[in-house]
C-alpha positions as CSV (number, residue, x, y, z in Angstrom):
1,X,-129.4,-43.9,-34.4
2,X,-128.4,-43.6,-30.8
3,X,-126.0,-40.7,-31.7
4,X,-128.8,-38.6,-33.1
5,X,-131.1,-39.4,-30.2
6,X,-128.4,-38.2,-27.8
7,X,-127.8,-35.1,-29.8
8,X,-131.6,-34.4,-29.9
9,X,-131.7,-34.8,-26.1
10,X,-128.7,-32.6,-25.5
11,X,-129.8,-29.8,-27.8
12,X,-133.4,-29.8,-26.5
13,X,-132.1,-29.4,-23.0
14,X,-130.3,-26.2,-24.1
15,X,-133.1,-24.5,-26.1
16,X,-135.8,-25.2,-28.6
17,X,-136.3,-22.9,-31.6
18,X,-139.3,-23.1,-33.9
19,X,-139.2,-22.3,-37.6
20,X,-141.9,-20.0,-38.9
21,X,-143.3,-23.0,-40.8
22,X,-143.5,-25.1,-37.6
23,X,-145.3,-22.3,-35.7
24,X,-147.9,-22.1,-38.4
25,X,-148.3,-25.9,-38.4
26,X,-148.7,-25.9,-34.6
27,X,-151.3,-23.2,-34.5
28,X,-153.4,-24.6,-37.3
29,X,-157.0,-24.8,-36.0
30,X,-157.2,-28.5,-36.6
31,X,-153.9,-29.2,-34.7
32,X,-153.2,-26.7,-31.9
33,X,-150.0,-28.3,-30.8
34,X,-148.7,-26.5,-27.7
35,X,-145.0,-26.1,-26.6
36,X,-145.9,-28.3,-23.7
37,X,-146.9,-31.1,-26.1
38,X,-143.6,-30.6,-28.0
39,X,-141.8,-31.1,-24.7
40,X,-143.8,-34.2,-24.0
41,X,-142.9,-35.7,-27.4
42,X,-139.2,-34.8,-26.8
43,X,-139.3,-36.6,-23.4
44,X,-140.3,-39.9,-24.9
45,X,-140.2,-40.4,-28.7
46,X,-139.2,-42.9,-31.4
47,X,-137.2,-42.0,-34.5
48,X,-139.3,-42.9,-37.5
49,X,-137.1,-41.6,-40.3
50,X,-133.5,-40.5,-40.3
51,X,-132.2,-37.9,-42.8
52,X,-128.4,-37.7,-42.2
53,X,-127.8,-36.0,-45.6
54,X,-130.5,-33.3,-45.4
55,X,-129.4,-29.9,-46.7
56,X,-129.8,-28.4,-43.2
57,X,-127.7,-31.0,-41.6
58,X,-128.7,-34.3,-39.9
59,X,-132.4,-34.1,-39.3
60,X,-135.0,-36.7,-38.4
61,X,-138.7,-37.4,-38.1
62,X,-139.7,-38.4,-34.6
63,X,-143.0,-39.6,-33.1
64,X,-144.3,-39.2,-29.6
65,X,-147.5,-38.5,-27.6
66,X,-149.0,-35.1,-26.7
67,X,-152.1,-34.3,-24.6
68,X,-154.6,-37.1,-24.3
69,X,-152.0,-39.4,-25.8
70,X,-152.5,-38.1,-29.3
71,X,-149.7,-38.9,-31.7
72,X,-147.5,-36.0,-32.8
73,X,-144.8,-36.1,-35.5
74,X,-141.9,-33.6,-35.4
75,X,-139.1,-33.1,-37.9
76,X,-136.2,-31.7,-36.0
77,X,-132.6,-30.6,-36.5
78,X,-130.3,-30.8,-33.5
79,X,-127.4,-28.4,-33.2
80,X,-124.7,-27.8,-30.6
81,X,-126.8,-24.9,-29.1
82,X,-130.4,-25.7,-29.7
83,X,-133.0,-28.1,-31.2
84,X,-134.7,-26.6,-34.2
85,X,-138.3,-27.8,-34.8
86,X,-138.7,-27.7,-38.6
87,X,-142.3,-28.9,-38.6
88,X,-144.9,-30.5,-36.3
89,X,-148.1,-32.2,-37.3
90,X,-150.7,-34.8,-36.4
91,X,-150.2,-37.7,-38.8
92,X,-153.0,-38.3,-41.3
93,X,-154.4,-41.8,-40.5
94,X,-154.9,-42.3,-44.3
95,X,-151.2,-41.9,-44.9
96,X,-149.8,-43.9,-42.0
97,X,-150.2,-47.4,-40.6
98,X,-152.4,-48.1,-37.6
99,X,-149.7,-47.1,-35.2
100,X,-149.0,-43.9,-37.2
101,X,-145.3,-44.9,-37.4
102,X,-144.9,-46.1,-41.0
103,X,-145.9,-44.3,-44.1
104,X,-148.5,-46.1,-46.2
105,X,-146.5,-45.7,-49.4
106,X,-143.7,-47.8,-47.9
107,X,-145.9,-50.7,-46.9
108,X,-145.4,-52.7,-50.1
109,X,-141.8,-51.9,-50.7
């Protein structure tokens, strides 16, 4: 996973692009995730799920902290020229463990 972390870092340093879906997710009244928060997440995050065979290319779900230390999840796709933010959301506490890092449906696997 270190390779994908390096690629995320390098692509984010060049530019960050947001899909229309991610913009709508960020501006949802119950979320209001700012570009500054996205940057905060990208400065210190953990990869939760890795999707090397995604149809878009190698994507992953990452987790980090935004304003007031709230947990934010991002699905991103690093390219040679930019990092694409596919979606951004505040994890639902009912669907994730206490640390908001493991999906509830995988607890008993």
